[in-house]
N, C-alpha and C positions, 0 to 999 in steps of 0.2 A: 504494500499499500504506499503510496505518495500523494501527499496533499500540496497543490500548487495554490499559492497566495499571492496577493500583492503585497508589497512593504507598507502600506496603509493598513493593513492587519495589524502590525506590530503594536501601534498606538493605540488602535481601535478596541481593541480587547480589555483595554485597561478601564474602561467604561462601558459596560454593555446595558442597553436601555433597560430599565426596570431592574437594576441590580446596583449595589453599591460600587464606587470606585475600589479598583484593587490598589491597597496600599503599598507605598514606597518601601515597606519593609519586604515586600514580595518581590523587589525587584530581579534579584538573583534568579529566582525560580520562572520568573516572566521570560527574562533572556534565554535561560537554558532551555524553556521549552521550544522556543524558534531555531533552535541550533540542532534538535534532532535530523537525523539523516532522512528521514521520510518526510520532511517539510521543505519544499522548495520556495524559496521568495523570488518574485519578480519585482524589479524596480519600476517605479512608476514614473514613465519617461514622458516627453513631450507629446510621443504618438499614442500612446495609451489615454494620455489625459485628453486629448482631441478627440479618440473615438468615444472617450466615457462622455464627452460634453455632447457629441451628437447623439448618445443613449438618453442624455437628460432631455435634449429637445425633440428628438424624434419618438422616443417612445415613454417620456414621461417618468424616466426611472431616476430615484434620488441621487445626489452627486456621489456620495461613499460608495452605493450599491453599483453605480455606473461603472465606477474603477474597478470594482471587482469582476463585473462582466465583461468590460474591455478586456482586462487581464485574460479572462478566460478563453475570450474571442482571438486573442492572438495566436494562441495554439502552438507554441513553440515546443510544448510537450503533449503528448496525448492526453485528453481527459475523459473519462467516462460522462462526467456530468459536475455541473456548479450546484454545490450543495448549500442550502438555505432553507430557513423556516418561513422566509417571507412571500406571502400569498401573491403581492403583485408581481414579484420576480418569477415565482414559479408559473404564473398564467403566460409569461413570455417564453415558456419553454417549446422549443422546435421552430420558433419564429425569427431567431437571429442567427446570423453567420452561415457560413458554407464550409461542411455541411453544418445543419442546424443544431446549435447548442442545447442541449437537454438539462433542464433546471429542474431541481427537485429537492425532496427533503433527504437528509442523510440516510444512506443505506449501511449503517455501521452496526456490526453486532455487538460491540462493547464501546463504552465511553472511553473517550481520549482522557489521558491523564493531565487534566488541566489544574494549573498551578493553584487557583482559586479555590478549589474545593478538596485538593488531595493533600490534606495536612500530614505530615510525616511521611510522604512518599516523594521521591524526586520525579519531576515531570521527565 
């Protein structure tokens, strides 16, 4: 299993909507989590940002979500689907990109070792 994500995810996960901000004393765990060999980080460059801007204008995608979709659409690595729980994004499944990008809820058998919830375990 490999997860491809935008560099935007690194600060974004520190304050997930509806949850408390991850405290600064968890910095080492947060940093270590993104250094797993199965996480591939893609830079947010001008080209991805411009593609994201088009997604905002053409498909009414929220800006941060548009960055993630544009990153997935770059397809420099094969991906099965863009994982999200965001229903408006899921409704775009099969409508963007060539071949069409599949967008859906994660199909994971077990939860990832998130630094916020797994006290006493290394990420």
